[in-house]
C-alpha positions in Angstrom: 52.0 -31.4 -40.4 48.6 -30.6 -41.4 46.8 -32.2 -38.8 48.6 -31.2 -36.1 48.4 -27.4 -37.1 44.0 -28.6 -37.5 44.2 -30.2 -34.1 46.1 -27.2 -32.6 43.5 -24.7 -33.9 40.7 -27.0 -32.6 41.6 -27.1 -29.3 42.3 -23.5 -28.9 38.8 -22.9 -30.5 37.9 -25.2 -27.6 39.0 -23.6 -25.1 38.3 -19.9 -26.5 34.5 -21.1 -26.3 35.1 -22.7 -22.5 36.7 -19.4 -21.6 34.0 -17.0 -23.2 31.0 -19.5 -22.4 30.0 -18.0 -18.9 30.0 -14.4 -20.0 28.2 -15.2 -22.9 25.6 -17.1 -20.3 25.9 -14.3 -18.6 24.9 -11.8 -21.4 22.2 -13.7 -22.7 20.7 -14.1 -19.2 21.2 -10.2 -18.7 19.3 -9.7 -22.2 16.1 -11.6 -21.1 16.0 -10.3 -17.8 16.1 -6.7 -19.4 13.8 -8.1 -22.2 11.1 -9.0 -19.5 11.4 -6.3 -16.7 12.3 -3.3 -18.8 9.9 -1.5 -21.3 10.1 1.9 -21.6 6.8 4.3 -20.3 6.3 7.7 -20.9 3.9 7.8 -17.6 6.5 6.4 -15.8 9.0 9.3 -14.6 5.7 11.2 -13.5 5.9 8.4 -10.5 9.2 10.0 -9.6 7.6 13.3 -8.2 4.9 12.0 -6.0 7.6 9.7 -4.4 10.0 12.7 -4.2 7.2 14.9 -2.0 6.2 11.9 0.0 10.1 11.3 1.0 11.3 14.2 1.3 8.1 16.1 2.8 5.6 13.8 4.0 7.8 11.5 5.9 8.9 14.0 8.2 6.2 16.3 8.4 6.2 15.7 12.3 9.8 16.8 12.8 8.7 20.1 10.3 6.0 20.5 12.8 7.8 20.8 16.1 10.8 22.5 14.8 8.2 25.2 13.5 6.3 26.0 16.9 8.1 28.3 19.4 6.4 26.1 22.2 6.5 22.6 21.4 3.2 21.0 21.6 4.0 17.0 20.5 0.5 16.2 20.8 -0.9 18.7 18.4 1.5 17.8 15.6 0.6 13.8 16.0 -2.9 14.7 15.5 -2.4 16.9 12.3 0.3 14.3 11.0 -2.4 11.2 11.8 -5.4 12.8 10.3 -2.9 13.3 7.3 -1.7 10.1 6.7 -5.5 8.5 8.1 -7.2 10.4 5.4 -4.3 9.5 2.6 -5.2 5.8 3.3 -9.0 5.5 3.8 -9.4 7.9 0.9 -7.7 5.8 -1.4 -10.7 3.6 -2.2 -12.8 6.7 -3.1 -10.5 7.8 -5.2 -10.4 4.6 -6.8 -14.2 4.6 -7.5 -14.4 8.0 -8.6 -11.8 7.1 -11.2 -13.8 3.9 -12.4 -17.2 5.3 -12.1 -17.1 8.8 -12.8 -13.8 10.3 -13.6 -11.3 8.7 -15.7 -7.5 8.0 -14.1 -5.9 10.6 -15.9 -8.4 13.3 -14.4 -8.4 12.1 -11.1 -4.3 12.0 -10.8 -4.3 15.6 -12.7 -6.8 16.8 -9.9 -4.7 15.2 -7.0 -1.3 16.6 -8.3 -2.6 19.8 -8.5 -4.2 19.7 -4.5 -0.7 18.2 -3.5 1.1 21.2 -5.2 -1.0 23.5 -3.6 -0.4 21.8 -0.1 3.4 22.2 -0.7 3.2 25.8 -1.7 1.2 26.2 1.4 3.6 24.5 3.9 6.7 26.4 1.8 4.8 30.2 2.6 4.4 28.7 6.4 8.0 28.1 6.8 8.5 31.5 5.3 6.8 32.8 8.2 4.2 34.3 5.9 1.1 33.0 8.0 -0.6 34.8 10.8 0.2 32.4 13.7 -3.3 32.9 15.0 -4.7 30.7 12.0 -1.4 28.3 11.4 -3.2 25.3 13.1 -6.1 25.7 11.2 -3.6 26.1 8.1 -2.1 22.8 8.9 -4.9 20.9 9.1 -6.2 22.0 5.6 -2.5 21.8 4.7 -2.8 18.2 5.4 -6.2 17.6 3.9 -4.8 18.5 0.3 -1.7 16.7 1.0 -3.9 13.4 1.9 -6.2 14.1 -1.6 -2.8 14.4 -3.7 -1.4 11.3 -2.0 -4.7 9.6 -2.3 -5.5 10.0 -5.8 -1.9 10.0 -7.0 0.5 7.0 -6.1 -2.5 4.4 -6.0 -4.2 5.3 -9.3 -0.9 5.8 -10.9 -0.5 1.9 -10.2 -3.5 0.9 -12.8 -2.8 3.7 -15.1 1.0 2.9 -15.5 -0.3 -0.6 -15.7 -2.6 0.2 -18.5 0.3 2.1 -20.5 2.6 -1.0 -19.9 -0.4 -3.0 -21.1 -0.8 -1.4 -24.4 3.1 -2.4 -25.3 1.8 -6.0 -25.1 0.7 -7.6 -28.2 -1.7 -9.9 -26.1 -2.5 -8.8 -22.5 -4.1 -11.8 -22.2 -1.4 -13.7 -22.0 1.3 -11.4 -20.3 0.0 -9.9 -17.5 2.7 -11.6 -15.3 5.1 -9.4 -17.5 2.8 -6.3 -17.2 3.1 -6.4 -13.7 6.5 -7.6 -13.6 7.0 -3.9 -15.4 4.9 -2.2 -13.8 7.3 -3.0 -10.1 10.1 -2.2 -11.7 9.5 1.6 -12.7 7.6 1.5 -9.2 11.1 0.3 -7.6 13.1 2.6 -9.9 11.0 5.4 -8.6 11.5 4.6 -5.1 15.2 4.9 -5.8 15.0 8.5 -7.3 15.0 10.2 -3.8 18.7 9.4 -3.5 19.8 12.0 -5.8 17.7 14.5 -3.9 20.0 13.5 -0.9 23.3 14.9 -2.6 21.3 18.4 -3.4 19.0 18.2 -0.1 21.2 16.6 2.8 21.4 19.7 5.0 18.7 22.3 2.6 16.4 24.4 5.1 12.6 23.7 5.0 11.2 26.5 2.6 14.3 25.2 0.3 12.7 21.5 0.3 9.2 22.3 0.2 9.2 25.0 -2.6 11.7 22.0 -4.6 8.8 19.4 -4.3 6.2 22.0 -5.2 8.6 22.9 -8.6 9.8 19.3 -9.1 6.4 17.8 -8.9 5.2 20.7 -10.9 7.6 20.2 -13.9 6.8 16.1 -13.9 3.3 17.0 -13.7 3.8 19.6 -16.9 5.6 16.7 -18.8 2.9 14.1 -18.3 0.3 16.4 -19.6 2.5 17.1 -22.6 2.3 13.6 -23.4 -1.6 12.9 -23.1 -2.0 12.7 -26.7 0.5 10.1 -26.8 -0.9 8.0 -23.8 -3.4 4.6 -24.2 -6.6 5.7 -23.0 -9.0 3.4 -21.9 -12.5 3.6 -21.9 -14.3 3.9 -18.2 -16.4 0.5 -17.6 -18.2 1.5 -14.4 -17.0 0.3 -10.9 -17.8 -3.7 -9.4 -18.2 -1.5 -6.0 -21.6 -0.2 -6.9 -22.8 -3.7 -7.0 -22.0 -3.8 -3.4 -24.6 -1.7 -2.2 -26.9 -2.7 -4.7 -26.9 -6.3 -3.7 -27.1 -5.7 -0.4 -30.5 -3.6 -1.3 -32.0 -5.6 -3.8 -31.2 -9.1 -0.7 -33.3 -7.1 1.6 -36.2 -6.1 -0.6 -36.9 -9.8 -1.3 -36.1 -11.1 2.2 -39.6 -12.6 2.4 -38.9 -14.8 -0.4 -38.4 -18.6 0.2 -34.6 -20.2 -0.9 -35.7 -22.1 -3.7 -34.9 -26.1 -4.7 -33.8 -25.5 -7.6 -31.2 -23.2 -9.9 -34.3 -22.5 -12.2 -34.8 -20.0 -9.8 -31.7 -18.4 -10.0 -30.8 -15.7 -12.2 -27.7 -17.0 -14.4 -28.2 -14.5 -17.4 -27.9 -17.6 -19.8 -24.1 -17.8 -18.5 -22.7 -21.9 -19.1 -20.6 -22.8 -16.0 -20.7 -25.9 -13.6 -23.8 -25.7 -11.3 -21.5 -27.7 -8.6 -19.5 -24.0 -8.6 -22.2 -22.3 -7.8 -24.8 -24.1 -5.6 -24.8 -26.5 -2.9 -27.0 -28.6 -1.0 -28.6 -27.5 2.0 -31.6 -30.2 2.5 -34.1 -29.5 0.1 -33.0 -25.8 -0.6 -30.1 -24.7 -2.4 -27.4 -22.0 -1.4 -24.8 -20.3 -3.6 -21.3 -21.2 -3.0 -19.2 -19.6 -1.1 -21.5 -19.9 2.5 -20.7 -16.9 4.0 -22.2 -17.4 7.9 -24.9 -14.7 8.6 -25.1 -13.6 5.2 -26.8 -16.6 3.1 -29.5 -14.0 2.7 -27.6 -12.2 0.1 -28.8 -15.0 -2.3 -32.2 -13.7 -2.4 -30.5 -11.0 -4.6 -30.0 -13.5 -7.3 -33.7 -15.3 -7.1 -36.1 -14.7 -9.7 -39.1 -12.7 -8.3 -42.7 -13.8 -9.5 -44.3 -10.3 -10.9 -45.2 -8.5 -13.5 -42.0 -7.8 -14.5 -39.5 -9.3 -16.7 -36.2 -10.9 -15.5 -34.2 -8.2 -17.6 -36.4 -5.4 -16.4 -36.1 -6.8 -12.8 -32.0 -6.7 -13.6 -32.3 -3.1 -15.1 -34.2 -1.7 -11.8 -31.6 -3.6 -10.0 -33.8 -5.8 -7.6 -32.1 -8.7 -9.7 -28.3 -10.0 -10.2 -26.9 -12.8 -11.4 -25.5 -15.4 -8.8 -21.7 -14.8 -10.7 -22.6 -10.8 -9.1 -23.3 -12.2 -5.8 -21.0 -14.8 -5.6 -18.3 -12.0 -6.2 -19.7 -10.1 -3.3 -19.8 -13.2 -0.9 -16.0 -13.7 -1.7 -15.6 -10.4 -0.7 -17.4 -10.8 2.5 -15.3 -13.7 3.3 -12.2 -11.2 3.8 -13.7 -9.4 6.6 -12.2 -11.6 9.1 -8.9 -11.0 7.4 -9.4 -7.5 7.1 -9.7 -7.3 11.1 -6.2 -8.5 11.9 -4.3 -5.8 9.9 -6.0 -2.7 11.9 -3.3 -3.4 14.7 -0.8 -3.8 12.1 -1.6 -0.3 10.6 -1.7 1.2 14.2 2.2 0.0 14.9 3.1 1.3 11.2 1.2 4.4 11.9 3.2 4.8 15.2 6.4 3.9 13.1 5.7 6.7 10.7 4.7 9.2 13.5 7.2 8.8 16.3 10.6 7.1 14.2 12.1 10.5 12.5 10.9 12.4 15.4 13.1 10.4 17.9 16.1 10.9 15.8 15.6 14.9 15.6 17.6 15.8 18.4 20.3 12.9 18.2 23.8 13.2 16.3 23.0 13.0 12.6 25.8 10.5 12.0 24.0 9.8 8.5 20.6 12.0 7.2 17.1 10.9 8.5 16.6 10.5 4.6 19.5 7.7 4.6 17.4 5.8 7.0 14.1 6.5 5.3 15.9 5.0 2.0 16.8 2.0 3.7 13.1 1.2 4.8 11.8 1.7 1.4 14.8 -0.3 -0.7 14.2 -3.5 2.5 10.3 -3.0 1.6 10.8 -3.7 -2.3 14.0 -5.7 -2.0 12.6 -8.5 0.7 9.2 -8.3 -1.5 11.1 -9.3 -4.8 13.2 -11.7 -3.5 10.3 -13.8 -1.8 8.5 -13.7 -4.9 11.0 -14.7 -6.7 12.6 -17.4 -4.4 8.8 -19.2 -3.5 6.0 -17.8 -5.8 7.2 -20.4 -9.1 8.3 -23.3 -6.4 5.1 -24.1 -4.7 2.7 -25.9 -6.1 0.1 -24.2 -6.8 -2.5 -25.9 -4.0 -0.3 -24.7 -1.5 0.2 -21.1 -2.5 -2.6 -20.4 -0.2 -0.5 -21.7 3.0 2.6 -19.6 1.4 0.7 -16.6 1.3 -0.9 -17.0 5.1 3.0 -17.9 6.2 4.3 -14.7 4.7 1.8 -12.3 6.1 2.5 -14.0 9.7 5.8 -13.6 9.4 5.6 -9.7 8.9 3.0 -9.9 11.9 6.1 -11.4 13.8 8.3 -8.7 12.7 6.1 -5.8 13.7 6.1 -7.4 17.0 10.4 -7.4 16.9 10.0 -3.9 15.5 8.0 -2.5 18.3 10.3 -4.5 21.0 13.4 -3.0 19.3 11.9 0.8 19.3 11.4 0.4 22.7 14.8 -1.2 23.8 16.3 2.1 21.9 14.1 4.7 23.4 15.0 2.9 26.8 18.2 3.8 25.9 17.8 7.2 24.7 16.3 8.5 27.8 18.6 7.2 29.8 21.7 9.3 28.0 18.8 12.3 27.8 18.5 12.0 31.9 22.4 11.3 32.3 23.3 14.5 30.3 20.4 16.6 31.9 18.9 17.4 28.5 15.1 16.6 29.8 14.0 20.2 29.5 16.5 21.0 26.6 14.6 19.9 23.9 16.8 22.2 21.4 20.0 20.3 22.5 21.8 17.4 20.3 21.6 13.9 22.3 25.4 12.4 22.6 24.1 9.3 20.8 24.1 8.5 17.1 20.8 8.5 15.3 22.6 5.1 13.3 21.0 3.3 16.9 17.4 3.9 14.8 18.4 2.1 11.7 17.5 -1.7 13.4 14.2 -0.1 13.5 13.8 1.5 10.3 14.7 -1.8 8.5 12.2 -4.1 10.5 9.9 -1.4 9.3 10.6 -2.2 5.8 11.0 -5.5 6.1 7.2 -6.1 7.7 5.8 -3.8 5.2 7.3 -5.9 2.6 6.3 -8.9 4.1 2.5 -8.4 5.7 1.7 -5.3 3.3 2.8 -6.6 -0.2 1.5 -10.3 1.4 -1.6 -8.8 1.9 -2.5 -7.7 -1.5 -1.2 -10.8 -2.8 -3.4 -12.7 -0.8 -6.4 -10.8 -1.0 -5.9 -11.2 -5.1 -5.7 -14.7 -4.9 -9.1 -15.1 -3.1 -11.5 -12.5 -4.3 -13.2 -12.6 -7.8 -11.2 -10.9 -11.2 -13.5 -8.4 -11.0 -12.8 -6.8 -7.7 -8.8 -7.7 -7.9 -8.5 -3.5 -9.1 -9.7 -2.8 -5.4 -7.2 -5.0 -3.6 -4.9 -2.3 -2.6 -7.2 -0.1 -2.0 -9.1 -2.0 0.6 -6.1 -2.8 2.4 -4.9 0.6 2.3 -8.3 1.7 3.7 -8.4 -0.4 6.8 -4.5 0.3 7.5 -5.6 3.8 7.6 -8.0 3.1 10.1 -4.9 2.1 12.1 -3.2 5.9 11.6 -6.8 7.4 13.3 -6.4 4.5 16.0 -2.6 5.8 16.7 -4.0 9.2 17.4 -6.5 7.9 19.7 -4.2 5.7 21.6 -1.8 8.6 21.9 -4.9 10.8 23.1 -5.8 8.0 25.6 -2.1 7.7 27.2 -1.8 11.6 27.0 0.0 11.2 30.6 2.8 9.3 28.5 3.0 12.4 26.2 4.8 15.7 27.1 5.0 19.2 25.5 8.3 17.5 24.2 9.2 13.7 23.3 12.4 14.1 25.6 10.1 14.3 28.8 7.6 11.8 27.1 7.7 8.2 28.1 7.4 6.8 24.7 9.0 3.3 25.6 5.9 3.0 27.2 4.0 3.5 24.2 6.2 1.3 22.7 6.1 -1.6 25.0 2.1 -1.3 24.7 2.6 -1.8 20.6 4.8 -4.6 21.5 1.8 -6.5 23.6 -0.5 -5.8 21.1 1.2 -6.9 18.1 2.1 -10.1 20.2 -1.6 -10.8 20.4 -2.9 -9.6 17.1 0.3 -12.2 15.6 -1.7 -15.0 17.9 -5.6 -13.8 16.7 -3.9 -13.6 12.9 -3.1 -17.0 13.2 -6.2 -18.3 14.7 -8.1 -16.5 12.1 -6.0 -17.7 8.8 -6.2 -21.4 10.5 -10.1 -20.9 11.1 -11.2 -19.6 7.8 -8.4 -19.7 5.3 -7.0 -23.3 5.6 -8.2 -24.2 2.5 -7.6 -22.3 -1.2 -10.8 -20.6 -3.2 
């Protein structure tokens, strides 16, 4: 009887364990995931204030301009928006340099946030018609400059600052950089989702309410950010490695008369211990520093010791002599120039989408808020980037990571072609409905076409950014030296920003396609041209990657 009872109890315990095991395993994995990705950071909520302003104001600025002016002037609105977008991206590298070389990241963030809030307040005053109409256009240019400074010194610098704070929570920063980056991306994704709350409050809000709310929210977040300054981790300013780029070129030019040495003893190594084969390559009786960059071998002379009265230490202090490691870092950066040339056209497509996508839906039936479509774009970008990293980064051998990154960027380029093609087809359909209902000269009337038609192009825009832009950051980090990794995103943003200025130039060059309103314009032709240019750029990228980047660093 006792044995039967024990067997029955053992069977019940076994069945209960088998029933609970899947839930226990799920709970264990969830706890492990939360422990890896989630770490509270006092600076993280401040990111949401910047994201809110970018989401609610900056992304729909062209709609505000075309809604505000009594006589619609699409070309003027496009010019102002592209100046803002171009400045905000090209100035990122300037702000990054200032934060590293002259001011701290904290000071740059505070000053840029103040400029951002000032720009938002001026927008609020313009929306209330408190600005003299004759000075309105000039004021708008001043506003977009302030907003551009706020954007350039805000989120890009906050990325590094947030990583610094999260790194301070790690017991051993050298071995936990992957977890620091994972936690930073988690908080960044949460900040991207924070504008969801704004949809419940500002779905049908007026422009003045949107502007003053954005300024108030950013001001409140900034005030909390300032109050917590004593609790932050403050890293020492170490200077900017970008400074060496200029001085290495200068030193090489000053020593252009020197011959290339045949012995590595003639190069300045600063007594560093390294494998000579990693730095030097034989070229007949001469040595050159690896990597070999076409047309820039003369940069090696910046590391050649001069036979002069000055000692090696004095030559280095006067910036006439650099170590082979410092010259090699600059040469690795120069290797990226061909790849940078492929993303200018990508920046053009992205800028055209940022300029015209929201304006297309301005007069369409508002089945969903335009902010829903913008949110879909951001979610698609973050999701596809996360899934691609989780799916492939750890499953592909280290030797094949270079090919994986090239393929990722190429998929983004291909999606840019598809995005332009889809936008072209939708715009053709939209213009047919405009002509059919006689709305060509009635820009304020609603077009009987749901703005949900624009969802595919917004989703494709997010996907192409997740593949190409995030892939470019990863590719550059993989190829440049560790000392330059902090400037990867800034350099990419700067080159993509050139595409914004190029978009304004293209619109002006093809101004015969653009009238005072979007209904009277031939935006479909512009999208068609962008699709062709993107297709050509996709193959140009493939040729560049196959020629220069077949082998890993």
